[in-house]
C-alpha positions as CSV (number, residue, x, y, z in Angstrom):
1,M,6.8,1.5,32.6
2,T,3.3,3.0,32.8
3,L,1.5,0.2,31.0
4,G,3.1,-2.4,33.2
5,E,2.1,-0.6,36.3
6,I,-1.5,-0.3,35.2
7,C,-1.5,-4.0,34.2
8,R,-0.2,-5.1,37.6
9,F,-2.8,-2.9,39.3
10,L,-5.7,-4.3,37.3
11,E,-4.6,-7.9,38.0
12,K,-5.3,-7.3,41.7
13,Q,-8.8,-5.9,41.2
14,N,-12.1,-7.7,41.4
15,F,-13.7,-5.6,38.6
16,S,-13.4,-5.9,34.8
17,A,-11.6,-3.1,33.0
18,E,-10.3,-1.9,29.6
19,V,-7.4,0.3,29.0
20,L,-7.3,2.7,26.0
21,V,-4.0,4.4,25.0
22,I,-4.7,7.3,22.8
23,E,-1.6,8.4,20.8
24,N,-1.9,12.0,19.6
25,G,1.1,13.5,17.9
26,S,3.9,12.0,20.0
27,Q,7.4,12.3,18.6
28,D,8.6,8.9,19.9
29,H,7.5,5.3,19.6
30,T,4.5,5.6,21.9
31,F,1.9,4.1,19.5
32,Q,4.1,1.2,18.5
33,I,4.8,0.3,22.1
34,A,1.2,0.5,23.1
35,D,0.1,-1.5,20.0
36,E,2.6,-4.3,20.8
37,Y,1.4,-4.3,24.4
38,A,-2.2,-4.5,23.3
39,R,-1.4,-7.6,21.3
40,M,-0.4,-9.3,24.5
41,Q,-3.1,-7.9,26.7
42,P,-6.6,-8.4,25.3
43,H,-8.2,-5.7,27.5
44,F,-5.7,-3.1,26.2
45,R,-6.3,-1.0,23.0
46,A,-4.0,1.4,21.2
47,I,-5.7,4.1,19.2
48,R,-4.1,6.7,17.0
49,E,-5.9,10.1,16.9
50,V,-4.4,11.9,14.0
51,Q,-5.7,15.3,14.8
52,R,-3.7,17.1,17.4
53,G,-4.9,18.4,20.8
54,K,-5.1,16.9,24.3
55,G,-8.8,17.6,24.5
56,R,-9.4,15.8,21.2
57,A,-7.4,12.8,22.3
58,I,-9.3,12.5,25.7
59,K,-12.6,12.9,23.9
60,R,-11.7,10.1,21.5
61,G,-10.8,7.8,24.4
62,M,-13.9,8.7,26.5
63,L,-16.3,8.0,23.5
64,E,-14.5,4.9,22.5
65,A,-14.7,3.5,26.0
66,S,-17.5,1.2,27.1
67,G,-17.2,1.0,30.9
68,E,-19.7,2.3,33.5
69,Y,-16.9,4.4,35.0
70,R,-14.4,6.1,32.7
71,F,-11.1,7.2,34.2
72,M,-8.6,9.4,32.4
73,C,-5.0,9.8,33.5
74,D,-1.7,11.4,32.4
75,A,0.8,8.9,30.9
76,D,3.5,9.8,33.4
77,L,1.3,8.5,36.3
78,S,2.2,11.5,38.5
79,M,-0.6,10.1,40.8
80,P,0.1,6.5,41.8
81,V,-2.1,4.1,39.9
82,D,-3.5,2.4,43.0
83,E,-5.2,5.7,43.9
84,I,-7.7,5.0,41.1
85,N,-9.9,3.0,43.5
86,R,-10.6,6.2,45.5
87,F,-12.5,7.5,42.4
88,I,-15.0,4.7,42.0
89,P,-17.5,2.8,44.3
90,P,-17.4,1.5,46.9
91,L,-14.9,4.1,48.1
92,L,-16.6,6.9,46.3
93,A,-20.4,7.2,45.6
94,D,-23.0,9.8,44.8
95,F,-21.0,11.6,42.0
96,D,-21.1,12.1,38.3
97,I,-17.6,13.5,37.9
98,A,-14.7,13.0,40.4
99,I,-11.6,15.2,39.8
100,G,-8.2,14.6,41.3
101,S,-7.2,17.5,43.4
102,R,-3.8,18.6,44.6
103,E,-5.4,21.3,46.7
104,A,-8.3,19.6,48.5
105,P,-7.7,18.8,52.3
106,G,-5.5,15.7,52.6
107,A,-3.7,16.2,49.2
108,V,0.1,16.1,49.1
109,R,2.5,17.5,46.5
110,Y,5.9,15.9,46.2
111,H,9.1,17.5,44.7
112,E,7.3,20.5,43.1
113,P,9.3,23.7,42.9
114,I,7.7,26.6,44.6
115,Y,7.6,28.6,41.4
116,R,5.5,25.9,39.7
117,H,3.2,25.7,42.7
118,L,2.6,29.5,42.8
119,G,2.1,29.6,39.0
120,G,-0.5,26.8,39.3
121,R,-2.4,28.7,42.0
122,M,-2.4,31.8,39.9
123,V,-3.9,29.8,37.0
124,N,-6.5,28.3,39.3
125,L,-7.4,31.8,40.6
126,I,-8.1,32.9,37.1
127,I,-10.2,29.9,36.4
128,R,-12.2,30.3,39.6
129,R,-12.8,34.0,38.9
130,L,-13.8,33.6,35.2
131,A,-15.4,30.2,35.0
132,L,-15.5,27.7,37.9
133,P,-15.8,29.3,41.3
134,G,-15.1,26.9,44.2
135,L,-13.1,24.2,42.3
136,Q,-9.6,24.3,43.6
137,D,-7.8,22.1,40.9
138,T,-9.6,21.8,37.6
139,Q,-6.4,21.0,35.6
140,C,-5.2,17.9,37.4
141,G,-5.0,15.1,34.7
142,F,-6.9,12.5,36.7
143,K,-10.6,12.5,36.4
144,C,-13.4,9.9,36.5
145,F,-16.8,10.1,34.8
146,R,-19.9,8.0,35.0
147,A,-20.7,6.7,31.6
148,A,-23.8,8.8,31.0
149,A,-22.0,12.0,32.0
150,A,-19.0,11.2,29.8
151,E,-21.2,10.5,26.8
152,D,-23.2,13.7,27.2
153,L,-20.3,16.1,28.1
154,F,-17.6,14.9,25.7
155,R,-20.1,15.1,22.7
156,S,-20.6,18.8,23.7
157,L,-16.8,19.5,23.8
158,T,-15.7,22.2,21.4
159,L,-12.1,22.9,22.7
160,D,-9.3,20.6,21.5
161,G,-6.4,21.8,23.6
162,W,-5.3,22.1,27.2
163,S,-8.4,24.0,28.3
164,F,-10.8,21.3,27.5
165,D,-11.1,20.5,31.2
166,I,-12.5,24.0,31.9
167,E,-15.1,23.7,29.3
168,L,-16.1,20.2,30.3
169,L,-16.6,21.2,34.0
170,Y,-18.3,24.5,33.0
171,V,-20.9,22.6,30.9
172,A,-21.2,19.9,33.6
173,R,-22.2,22.5,36.2
174,K,-24.7,24.1,33.8
175,R,-26.3,20.8,33.4
176,G,-26.4,19.9,37.1
177,Y,-23.9,17.1,37.2
178,R,-22.4,16.3,40.7
179,I,-18.7,17.2,40.8
180,V,-16.5,16.1,43.7
181,E,-12.7,16.8,44.3
182,V,-10.7,13.8,45.5
183,P,-7.5,14.7,47.3
184,I,-4.5,12.8,45.9
185,P,-0.8,12.4,46.4
186,W,0.9,14.0,43.3
187,Y,4.5,13.8,42.2
188,F,6.0,16.6,40.1
189,M,7.5,15.5,36.8
190,A,10.3,17.7,35.6
191,D,9.7,16.9,31.9
192,S,6.3,18.6,31.9
193,K,5.5,20.3,28.5
194,I,3.5,23.1,30.0
195,N,4.6,26.7,29.2
196,L,3.1,28.7,32.0
197,F,2.8,32.1,30.4
198,Q,1.9,30.9,26.9
199,D,-0.6,28.3,28.1
200,T,-2.2,30.8,30.6
201,F,-2.7,33.3,27.9
202,Q,-4.4,30.7,25.7
203,M,-6.4,29.5,28.6
204,V,-7.9,33.0,29.1
205,L,-8.8,33.1,25.4
206,D,-10.4,29.7,25.7
207,I,-12.5,30.8,28.7
208,L,-13.7,33.8,26.7
209,K,-14.7,31.4,24.0
210,I,-16.6,29.3,26.5
211,R,-18.5,32.3,27.6
212,R,-19.3,33.2,24.0
213,N,-20.5,29.7,23.4
214,E,-22.8,29.8,26.4
215,R,-24.4,33.1,25.2
216,A,-24.8,31.5,21.8
217,G,-26.7,28.6,23.3
218,L,-24.2,25.9,22.3
219,Y,-24.3,24.2,25.7
220,R,-28.1,23.6,25.9
221,H,-29.3,20.1,26.0
222,S,-30.4,19.0,22.5
């Protein structure tokens, strides 16, 4: 179970931590399970975000959090939880945003069908051409932010859906934040809800919206 794995990992660390579980439109008993777990673990919190959208849920969690480093992860833990230490000091320093990468040198993918890998590379090519040149894996669900960067960037977020990562990193570059890619071991999960063609089409529309927002001056520092 994901929460159990995270708890066992944190018990072995020498830093303090909080764990926020943001439930956002799930069709199962996610919130009830997380809420019961939080009653037993004082550093766990279960939060229900009633408005739908992955970007909205992540934004809620990042702005509710209080830590100096704020790490987001997919609930399926397709990256082993003990890799988190590679995203924070002392193993990683001199960064504002660290993004897990399945393409950076040293990264390993496990059990991923070739069609999914090729589809993912096609999506990344579009992202690099239209918005984020040089970043090899913007859509991996494991990212760490320094608190000041998280507070600034997530308050500027306008996209609620799957493309929120692109907007976030786009604005981060415009504002001069230091972004590093961290190579990770990543395990393909067959129950992924991604629809490659539908989500890619929506992503292109979202990138066009990001470019319009920039021209309208929405990403300037207030």
